[in-house]
N, C-alpha and C positions, 0 to 999 in steps of 0.2 A: 494096906489094901494090896491085893494080888494084882500083878500085871495081867493085862488082857490075854497075852499069849499063854500064860500058865493056867488061867482060870476058864478059858473058853467063853468069855463074855464079849459080845459084840459092842462096838462103840456106842451105838444108839441106846442099848440097854443100860450100859454103864452111865451114860448121860442122864437117862431117865431116873435111875436109882439115885444119882447124886443130886438131881434137881428136887426129887421128892424129899430126900433127907434134908436139903436146905430149905424146904418149905415153899418152894416155888410152885405156883399154881400150874396145873396141867396145860391150860390154854397158853400161858406165858412161856412155859418150857417148850411147847410145840413150836410156837412162833420163833422163839430164839434159836432153836435147833435148825429149823428150816432156813432161817435168815442166815445163820452161820454157814450152812451148806452152800447156799447160793453165793455168799460172799467169797468162800473158798474157790468156787469155780470161776468167779469173776477175777479173782486174784491170779489164778492160773492164766487166764486170758491176758492180763496185764504183763505177767512175766514172759509170756510167749511173744509179746509184742503185737498181739492181734487187736487190742483195743488200748485206748489211752485212759488216763485217770478220770477225765470228765465223762467219757463214754461209759466207763465202768459204773460210775455213780448214777448215771441215767438209766443204765440197765437195771441196777438194784432197785431204784425208785419205781421203775416200770413193773418189776416183779412183785412188788409189795401186795397188790391185790391177789395175785396168783398164790403167793405164799400164804396169805390169810385163808384163801379158799382151800388150799391143800391141808392146812392145819385143821380146818373145820371138817373136811372130809375124813381126815384121820380119826377124829373123835367119833364119827358115825360108823366107822367100819368095825366089823367083827374081828377080833384078834386072829382068827383062823384065816382071814383073807390076806394077811401080811406075809411077805416072803420076798425072795430075790433069786435071781439067776444071773450070774456075772461071768459066764464062761470065757468070753473074749478077754476081759480084764484079767482073770486068773491066768490064762495062757500067756498074756503079755507080761504079767508080774513074774512068771517063772524065769524069763530071760533077763529081767531087769538088772540083777546083781552082776551079770557077766558083760554088760554093755560097757563100751570104752568110756563114755562120759554120761553123766546124768544131768538133766536139766535143772532140777531143784536140789542143789547141794546144800543150801543153807538149812 
């Protein structure tokens, strides 16, 4: 399998292809992907010291209905409606490698 950087495939597309190849139903793959995304954001909050472990679990539990709703909405959307614009993240990422220290070194 080619690395994402050499093939030009985004993470979500690679995840979708891997899920389809593994025979995972689309609804289950959508829920899993969105839950993993929310879990990663919650994990960042833990590492930053903004929330504790118990609060993190409460947040994830509270997000379950929203995650299910987002997955259902994704099924109804036309593929042409999907896209992104992350200009601020891209600008911040350009300076990342030159910063003195990085928060998530592991």
